[in-house]
PQR file with spaces between the fields and no chain letter, atoms N, CA, C, O and H, PARSE charges and radii, in Angstrom:
ATOM       1  N    MET     1      22.036   -3.183   11.327 -0.4000 1.5000
ATOM       2  CA   MET     1      20.665   -3.798   11.247 -0.0000 2.0000
ATOM       3  C    MET     1      20.579   -4.807   10.195  0.5500 1.7000
ATOM       4  O    MET     1      21.176   -4.666    9.128 -0.5500 1.4000
ATOM       5  N    LEU     2      19.860   -5.811   10.462 -0.4000 1.5000
ATOM       6  CA   LEU     2      19.696   -6.893    9.424 -0.0000 2.0000
ATOM       7  C    LEU     2      18.600   -6.486    8.455  0.5500 1.7000
ATOM       8  O    LEU     2      17.659   -5.793    8.839 -0.5500 1.4000
ATOM       9  H    LEU     2      19.374   -5.926   11.329  0.4000 1.0000
ATOM      10  N    ASP     3      18.715   -6.921    7.171 -0.4000 1.5000
ATOM      11  CA   ASP     3      17.855   -6.526    6.160 -0.0000 2.0000
ATOM      12  C    ASP     3      16.959   -7.701    5.726  0.5500 1.7000
ATOM      13  O    ASP     3      17.435   -8.630    5.072 -0.5500 1.4000
ATOM      14  H    ASP     3      19.480   -7.484    6.859  0.4000 1.0000
ATOM      15  N    LEU     4      15.565   -7.660    6.117 -0.4000 1.5000
ATOM      16  CA   LEU     4      14.680   -8.655    5.786 -0.0000 2.0000
ATOM      17  C    LEU     4      14.239   -8.555    4.309  0.5500 1.7000
ATOM      18  O    LEU     4      13.666   -7.533    3.932 -0.5500 1.4000
ATOM      19  H    LEU     4      15.179   -6.906    6.649  0.4000 1.0000
ATOM      20  N    ARG     5      14.468   -9.510    3.511 -0.4000 1.5000
ATOM      21  CA   ARG     5      13.932   -9.395    2.112 -0.0000 2.0000
ATOM      22  C    ARG     5      12.452   -9.669    1.980  0.5500 1.7000
ATOM      23  O    ARG     5      11.878  -10.273    2.887 -0.5500 1.4000
ATOM      24  H    ARG     5      14.934  -10.340    3.817  0.4000 1.0000
ATOM      25  N    PRO     6      11.797   -9.264    0.904 -0.5600 1.5000
ATOM      26  CA   PRO     6      10.316   -9.488    0.737  0.2800 2.0000
ATOM      27  C    PRO     6       9.943  -10.841    0.281  0.5500 1.7000
ATOM      28  O    PRO     6       8.755  -11.164    0.284 -0.5500 1.4000
ATOM      29  N    ASN     7      10.898  -11.693   -0.129 -0.4000 1.5000
ATOM      30  CA   ASN     7      10.551  -13.008   -0.604 -0.0000 2.0000
ATOM      31  C    ASN     7      11.653  -13.974   -0.137  0.5500 1.7000
ATOM      32  O    ASN     7      12.803  -13.600    0.092 -0.5500 1.4000
ATOM      33  H    ASN     7      11.863  -11.430   -0.132  0.4000 1.0000
ATOM      34  N    CYS     8      11.188  -15.350    0.000 -0.4000 1.5000
ATOM      35  CA   CYS     8      12.014  -16.379    0.338 -0.0000 2.0000
ATOM      36  C    CYS     8      13.036  -16.620   -0.732  0.5500 1.7000
ATOM      37  O    CYS     8      12.713  -16.770   -1.910 -0.5500 1.4000
ATOM      38  H    CYS     8      10.254  -15.654   -0.185  0.4000 1.0000
ATOM      39  N    GLU     9      14.359  -16.657   -0.278 -0.4000 1.5000
ATOM      40  CA   GLU     9      15.380  -16.867   -1.263 -0.0000 2.0000
ATOM      41  C    GLU     9      15.432  -18.343   -1.713  0.5500 1.7000
ATOM      42  O    GLU     9      16.162  -18.629   -2.662 -0.5500 1.4000
ATOM      43  H    GLU     9      14.622  -16.535    0.679  0.4000 1.0000
ATOM      44  N    ARG    10      14.743  -19.252   -1.129 -0.4000 1.5000
ATOM      45  CA   ARG    10      14.697  -20.619   -1.606 -0.0000 2.0000
ATOM      46  C    ARG    10      13.571  -20.936   -2.650  0.5500 1.7000
ATOM      47  O    ARG    10      13.777  -21.560   -3.691 -0.5500 1.4000
ATOM      48  H    ARG    10      14.149  -19.020   -0.358  0.4000 1.0000
ATOM      49  N    CYS    11      12.306  -20.415   -2.240 -0.4000 1.5000
ATOM      50  CA   CYS    11      11.130  -20.738   -3.084 -0.0000 2.0000
ATOM      51  C    CYS    11      10.467  -19.465   -3.633  0.5500 1.7000
ATOM      52  O    CYS    11       9.470  -19.526   -4.353 -0.5500 1.4000
ATOM      53  H    CYS    11      12.139  -19.908   -1.395  0.4000 1.0000
ATOM      54  N    ASP    12      11.008  -18.394   -3.297 -0.4000 1.5000
ATOM      55  CA   ASP    12      10.480  -17.089   -3.866 -0.0000 2.0000
ATOM      56  C    ASP    12       8.997  -16.816   -3.377  0.5500 1.7000
ATOM      57  O    ASP    12       8.313  -16.073   -4.081 -0.5500 1.4000
ATOM      58  H    ASP    12      11.817  -18.344   -2.712  0.4000 1.0000
ATOM      59  N    CYS    13       8.474  -17.331   -2.282 -0.4000 1.5000
ATOM      60  CA   CYS    13       7.183  -16.876   -1.877 -0.0000 2.0000
ATOM      61  C    CYS    13       7.259  -15.639   -1.095  0.5500 1.7000
ATOM      62  O    CYS    13       8.260  -15.306   -0.461 -0.5500 1.4000
ATOM      63  H    CYS    13       9.030  -17.935   -1.711  0.4000 1.0000
ATOM      64  N    ASP    14       6.161  -14.965   -1.161 -0.4000 1.5000
ATOM      65  CA   ASP    14       6.029  -13.576   -0.529 -0.0000 2.0000
ATOM      66  C    ASP    14       6.109  -13.806    1.079  0.5500 1.7000
ATOM      67  O    ASP    14       5.430  -14.635    1.686 -0.5500 1.4000
ATOM      68  H    ASP    14       5.348  -15.235   -1.676  0.4000 1.0000
ATOM      69  N    LEU    15       6.999  -12.979    1.624 -0.4000 1.5000
ATOM      70  CA   LEU    15       7.047  -12.760    3.061 -0.0000 2.0000
ATOM      71  C    LEU    15       6.905  -11.344    3.571  0.5500 1.7000
ATOM      72  O    LEU    15       7.877  -10.589    3.532 -0.5500 1.4000
ATOM      73  H    LEU    15       7.550  -12.306    1.131  0.4000 1.0000
ATOM      74  N    PRO    16       5.676  -10.927    4.074 -0.5600 1.5000
ATOM      75  CA   PRO    16       5.406   -9.677    4.535  0.2800 2.0000
ATOM      76  C    PRO    16       6.282   -9.404    5.818  0.5500 1.7000
ATOM      77  O    PRO    16       6.536  -10.321    6.598 -0.5500 1.4000
ATOM      78  N    PRO    17       6.711   -8.194    6.004 -0.5600 1.5000
ATOM      79  CA   PRO    17       7.568   -7.847    7.162  0.2800 2.0000
ATOM      80  C    PRO    17       7.022   -8.439    8.556  0.5500 1.7000
ATOM      81  O    PRO    17       7.807   -8.831    9.420 -0.5500 1.4000
ATOM      82  N    ASP    18       5.777   -8.472    8.700 -0.4000 1.5000
ATOM      83  CA   ASP    18       5.224   -8.838    9.944 -0.0000 2.0000
ATOM      84  C    ASP    18       4.925  -10.340    9.940  0.5500 1.7000
ATOM      85  O    ASP    18       4.190  -10.771   10.829 -0.5500 1.4000
ATOM      86  H    ASP    18       5.140   -8.154    7.998  0.4000 1.0000
ATOM      87  N    SER    19       5.387  -11.113    9.093 -0.4000 1.5000
ATOM      88  CA   SER    19       5.149  -12.635    8.973 -0.0000 2.0000
ATOM      89  C    SER    19       5.812  -13.306   10.040  0.5500 1.7000
ATOM      90  O    SER    19       7.002  -13.081   10.258 -0.5500 1.4000
ATOM      91  H    SER    19       5.983  -10.763    8.371  0.4000 1.0000
ATOM      92  N    ALA    20       5.086  -14.189   10.794 -0.4000 1.5000
ATOM      93  CA   ALA    20       5.760  -14.933   11.757 -0.0000 2.0000
ATOM      94  C    ALA    20       6.573  -16.204   11.169  0.5500 1.7000
ATOM      95  O    ALA    20       7.370  -16.869   11.830 -0.5500 1.4000
ATOM      96  H    ALA    20       4.119  -14.371   10.616  0.4000 1.0000
ATOM      97  N    GLY    21       6.244  -16.421    9.849 -0.4000 1.5000
ATOM      98  CA   GLY    21       7.026  -17.480    9.139 -0.0000 2.0000
ATOM      99  C    GLY    21       8.246  -16.977    8.448  0.5500 1.7000
ATOM     100  O    GLY    21       8.930  -17.797    7.835 -0.5500 1.4000
ATOM     101  H    GLY    21       5.596  -15.881    9.312  0.4000 1.0000
ATOM     102  N    ALA    22       8.613  -15.673    8.475 -0.4000 1.5000
ATOM     103  CA   ALA    22       9.886  -15.264    7.957 -0.0000 2.0000
ATOM     104  C    ALA    22      11.065  -15.529    8.858  0.5500 1.7000
ATOM     105  O    ALA    22      10.995  -15.211   10.045 -0.5500 1.4000
ATOM     106  H    ALA    22       8.057  -15.007    8.973  0.4000 1.0000
ATOM     107  N    MET    23      12.168  -16.108    8.346 -0.4000 1.5000
ATOM     108  CA   MET    23      13.420  -16.302    9.098 -0.0000 2.0000
ATOM     109  C    MET    23      14.553  -15.654    8.360  0.5500 1.7000
ATOM     110  O    MET    23      14.573  -15.500    7.139 -0.5500 1.4000
ATOM     111  H    MET    23      12.224  -16.367    7.381  0.4000 1.0000
ATOM     112  N    ILE    24      15.471  -15.295    9.172 -0.4000 1.5000
ATOM     113  CA   ILE    24      16.727  -14.594    8.547 -0.0000 2.0000
ATOM     114  C    ILE    24      17.959  -15.213    9.273  0.5500 1.7000
ATOM     115  O    ILE    24      17.980  -15.458   10.480 -0.5500 1.4000
ATOM     116  H    ILE    24      15.454  -15.419   10.164  0.4000 1.0000
ATOM     117  N    CYS    25      19.075  -15.458    8.327 -0.4000 1.5000
ATOM     118  CA   CYS    25      20.325  -15.993    8.965 -0.0000 2.0000
ATOM     119  C    CYS    25      21.249  -14.803    9.199  0.5500 1.7000
ATOM     120  O    CYS    25      20.983  -13.637    8.908 -0.5500 1.4000
ATOM     121  H    CYS    25      19.058  -15.259    7.347  0.4000 1.0000
ATOM     122  N    SER    26      22.391  -15.259    9.775 -0.4000 1.5000
ATOM     123  CA   SER    26      23.455  -14.208   10.044 -0.0000 2.0000
ATOM     124  C    SER    26      24.061  -13.517    8.815  0.5500 1.7000
ATOM     125  O    SER    26      24.698  -12.467    8.895 -0.5500 1.4000
ATOM     126  H    SER    26      22.607  -16.206   10.012  0.4000 1.0000
ATOM     127  N    PHE    27      23.806  -14.214    7.606 -0.4000 1.5000
ATOM     128  CA   PHE    27      24.270  -13.698    6.402 -0.0000 2.0000
ATOM     129  C    PHE    27      23.278  -12.841    5.745  0.5500 1.7000
ATOM     130  O    PHE    27      23.500  -12.428    4.607 -0.5500 1.4000
ATOM     131  H    PHE    27      23.288  -15.067    7.540  0.4000 1.0000
ATOM     132  N    GLU    28      22.154  -12.528    6.401 -0.4000 1.5000
ATOM     133  CA   GLU    28      20.948  -11.782    5.932 -0.0000 2.0000
ATOM     134  C    GLU    28      20.216  -12.447    4.644  0.5500 1.7000
ATOM     135  O    GLU    28      19.685  -11.790    3.749 -0.5500 1.4000
ATOM     136  H    GLU    28      21.975  -12.863    7.326  0.4000 1.0000
ATOM     137  N    CYS    29      20.277  -13.843    4.704 -0.4000 1.5000
ATOM     138  CA   CYS    29      19.436  -14.524    3.796 -0.0000 2.0000
ATOM     139  C    CYS    29      18.039  -14.732    4.457  0.5500 1.7000
ATOM     140  O    CYS    29      17.865  -15.115    5.614 -0.5500 1.4000
ATOM     141  H    CYS    29      20.708  -14.376    5.432  0.4000 1.0000
ATOM     142  N    THR    30      17.097  -14.430    3.574 -0.4000 1.5000
ATOM     143  CA   THR    30      15.667  -14.625    4.147 -0.0000 2.0000
ATOM     144  C    THR    30      15.073  -15.748    3.536  0.5500 1.7000
ATOM     145  O    THR    30      15.185  -15.999    2.336 -0.5500 1.4000
ATOM     146  H    THR    30      17.239  -14.118    2.634  0.4000 1.0000
ATOM     147  N    PHE    31      14.322  -16.559    4.507 -0.4000 1.5000
ATOM     148  CA   PHE    31      13.717  -17.823    4.097 -0.0000 2.0000
ATOM     149  C    PHE    31      12.261  -17.926    4.749  0.5500 1.7000
ATOM     150  O    PHE    31      12.032  -17.334    5.804 -0.5500 1.4000
ATOM     151  H    PHE    31      14.231  -16.356    5.481  0.4000 1.0000
ATOM     152  N    CYS    32      11.357  -18.627    4.155 -0.4000 1.5000
ATOM     153  CA   CYS    32      10.069  -19.007    4.768 -0.0000 2.0000
ATOM     154  C    CYS    32      10.350  -20.094    5.756  0.5500 1.7000
ATOM     155  O    CYS    32      11.508  -20.486    5.902 -0.5500 1.4000
ATOM     156  H    CYS    32      11.543  -19.108    3.298  0.4000 1.0000
ATOM     157  N    ALA    33       9.406  -20.582    6.414 -0.4000 1.5000
ATOM     158  CA   ALA    33       9.680  -21.711    7.452 -0.0000 2.0000
ATOM     159  C    ALA    33      10.091  -23.019    6.655  0.5500 1.7000
ATOM     160  O    ALA    33      11.020  -23.739    7.018 -0.5500 1.4000
ATOM     161  H    ALA    33       8.466  -20.264    6.295  0.4000 1.0000
ATOM     162  N    ASP    34       9.324  -23.254    5.552 -0.4000 1.5000
ATOM     163  CA   ASP    34       9.774  -24.478    4.803 -0.0000 2.0000
ATOM     164  C    ASP    34      11.137  -24.317    4.211  0.5500 1.7000
ATOM     165  O    ASP    34      11.933  -25.255    4.261 -0.5500 1.4000
ATOM     166  H    ASP    34       8.569  -22.668    5.257  0.4000 1.0000
ATOM     167  N    GLY    35      11.444  -23.188    3.660 -0.4000 1.5000
ATOM     168  CA   GLY    35      12.764  -23.062    3.005 -0.0000 2.0000
ATOM     169  C    GLY    35      13.938  -23.094    4.012  0.5500 1.7000
ATOM     170  O    GLY    35      15.020  -23.559    3.653 -0.5500 1.4000
ATOM     171  H    GLY    35      10.798  -22.426    3.620  0.4000 1.0000
ATOM     172  N    ALA    36      13.763  -22.630    5.218 -0.4000 1.5000
ATOM     173  CA   ALA    36      14.810  -22.701    6.262 -0.0000 2.0000
ATOM     174  C    ALA    36      14.953  -24.069    6.791  0.5500 1.7000
ATOM     175  O    ALA    36      15.946  -24.381    7.449 -0.5500 1.4000
ATOM     176  H    ALA    36      12.884  -22.252    5.510  0.4000 1.0000
ATOM     177  N    GLY    37      13.987  -24.910    6.527 -0.4000 1.5000
ATOM     178  CA   GLY    37      14.138  -26.398    7.084 -0.0000 2.0000
ATOM     179  C    GLY    37      14.907  -27.162    6.048  0.5500 1.7000
ATOM     180  O    GLY    37      15.285  -28.286    6.378 -0.5500 1.4000
ATOM     181  H    GLY    37      13.181  -24.656    5.992  0.4000 1.0000
ATOM     182  N    TRP    38      15.159  -26.781    4.999 -0.4000 1.5000
ATOM     183  CA   TRP    38      15.919  -27.527    3.981 -0.0000 2.0000
ATOM     184  C    TRP    38      17.510  -27.431    4.264  0.5500 1.7000
ATOM     185  O    TRP    38      17.933  -26.405    4.795 -0.5500 1.4000
ATOM     186  H    TRP    38      14.852  -25.868    4.732  0.4000 1.0000
ATOM     187  N    PRO    39      18.316  -28.375    3.955 -0.5600 1.5000
ATOM     188  CA   PRO    39      19.794  -28.199    4.022  0.2800 2.0000
ATOM     189  C    PRO    39      20.219  -26.994    3.136  0.5500 1.7000
ATOM     190  O    PRO    39      19.892  -26.947    1.950 -0.5500 1.4000
ATOM     191  N    LEU    40      20.924  -26.060    3.710 -0.4000 1.5000
ATOM     192  CA   LEU    40      21.319  -24.869    2.978 -0.0000 2.0000
ATOM     193  C    LEU    40      22.500  -25.141    1.986  0.5500 1.7000
ATOM     194  O    LEU    40      22.851  -24.266    1.195 -0.5500 1.4000
ATOM     195  H    LEU    40      21.190  -26.098    4.674  0.4000 1.0000
ATOM     196  N    GLN    41      23.083  -26.314    2.037 -0.4000 1.5000
ATOM     197  CA   GLN    41      24.164  -26.674    1.178 -0.0000 2.0000
ATOM     198  C    GLN    41      23.663  -26.928   -0.284  0.5500 1.7000
ATOM     199  O    GLN    41      24.475  -26.924   -1.210 -0.5500 1.4000
ATOM     200  H    GLN    41      22.798  -27.024    2.680  0.4000 1.0000
ATOM     201  N    GLN    42      22.463  -27.126   -0.474 -0.4000 1.5000
ATOM     202  CA   GLN    42      21.964  -27.431   -1.797 -0.0000 2.0000
ATOM     203  C    GLN    42      21.952  -26.293   -2.754  0.5500 1.7000
ATOM     204  O    GLN    42      21.544  -26.457   -3.904 -0.5500 1.4000
ATOM     205  H    GLN    42      21.803  -27.130    0.278  0.4000 1.0000
């Protein structure tokens, strides 16, 4: 099972578990919609 973290790992904004703006990658990194839109190599 994937682990959704409570904050965006890019900007540290709060992400409630029922948030439609929470996104998770296959490495279990959690991002908000804005954070997921940035290049992840930075």
